[in-house]
VEXMAR-968752 format. One record per residue (C-alpha): residue in three letters; z, y, x. Coordinates in steps of 0.25 Angstrom, whole numbers, padded with zeros to 4 digits, always signed. Each point is the difference from the previous one (the first is absolute). Example, Ala and Ser with C-alpha at 12.3 -4.5 7.8 and 13.67 -1.06 7.14 Angstrom:
REM VEXMAR-968752
ala+0031-0018+0049;ser-0002+0014+0006;
REM end
This chain:
REM VEXMAR-968752
unk-0034+0123-0158;unk-0011-0002+0010;unk-0001-0016+0005;unk+0001+0007+0012;unk+0015+0001+0000;unk+0001-0012-0006;unk-0009-0009+0011;unk+0010+0009+0011;unk-0011+0010+0002;unk+0003+0013+0009;unk+0006+0006-0015;unk+0013-0007+0002;unk+0000-0001+0016;unk+0008+0015+0002;unk+0011-0006-0011;unk+0002-0015+0005;unk+0001+0005+0014;unk+0010+0010-0003;unk+0006-0010-0009;unk+0000-0010+0012;unk+0008+0010+0012;unk+0010+0001-0010;unk+0003-0013-0003;unk-0001-0002+0014;unk+0011+0009+0003;unk+0009-0003-0011;unk+0001-0014+0006;unk+0001+0008+0016;unk+0011+0005-0007;unk+0008-0010-0005;unk-0004-0008+0012;unk+0009+0009+0008;unk+0008+0000-0009;unk+0004-0018+0001;unk-0001+0004+0013;unk+0012+0011+0000;unk+0007-0008-0007;unk+0000-0012+0008;unk+0012+0001+0009;unk+0009-0009+0015;unk+0011-0003-0001;unk+0006+0011+0004;unk-0008+0009-0009;unk-0011+0004+0009;unk-0015-0001-0003;unk-0007-0012+0007;unk-0008+0006+0012;unk-0011-0006-0005;unk+0002+0007-0014;unk-0001+0015+0009;unk-0012-0004+0003;unk-0008-0006-0010;unk+0007+0013-0007;unk-0007+0008+0009;unk-0014-0007-0004;unk+0005+0003-0015;unk+0001+0013+0002;unk-0013+0002+0008;unk-0008-0007-0012;unk+0007+0009-0010;unk-0004+0012+0008;unk-0013-0007-0001;unk-0001-0001-0016;unk+0007+0015-0003;unk-0013+0004+0007;unk-0009-0006-0009;unk+0005+0002-0010;unk+0002+0017+0003;unk-0013-0002+0004;unk-0005-0003-0014;unk+0006+0008-0007;unk-0006+0010+0006;unk-0012-0005-0001;unk+0001+0002-0015;unk-0009+0011-0007;unk+0008+0013-0006;unk-0002+0000-0013;unk+0007+0015-0002;unk+0001-0003-0016;unk+0005-0017+0005;unk+0015-0003-0004;unk+0001-0009+0014;unk-0001+0011+0008;unk+0014+0003+0002;unk+0004-0014+0000;unk-0010+0000+0010;unk+0008+0008+0007;unk+0013-0004-0001;unk-0004-0015+0005;unk-0007+0008+0013;unk+0014+0004+0000;unk+0005-0012-0001;unk-0009-0005+0013;unk+0006+0011+0007;unk+0014-0003-0003;unk-0002-0016+0003;unk-0007+0007+0015;unk+0017+0005+0001;unk+0005-0011-0003;unk-0009-0010+0009;unk+0001+0011+0012;unk+0015-0004-0002;unk-0001-0013+0000;unk-0009-0002+0012;unk+0011+0007+0008;unk+0011-0007-0005;unk-0006-0013+0002;unk-0006+0006+0012;unk+0016+0000+0008;unk+0003-0011-0006;unk-0009-0008+0009;unk+0003+0008+0013;
REM end
């Protein structure tokens, strides 16, 4: 390994950024799960929670876009074994977009 990798040089920047974005996405999803689990005595969501869920959905959307951009920017190596995995991860980010759209729609209807 080069010293650049050990000191956090440019060689590690994309990997660290991707890891950071994935951790941020996981934290956002965990936050949404906790918010959705909080209820009023009548079983409804606490009103402020819907707004917080909306913010979490917005943030998750940004994080998904960042992860997808990082994946799409990886160099293609036709002989590489990672190509199928990257395609699967890109498909997963598309699926997450659909889920986030549905969550945003549901939250939007709750706050009206």
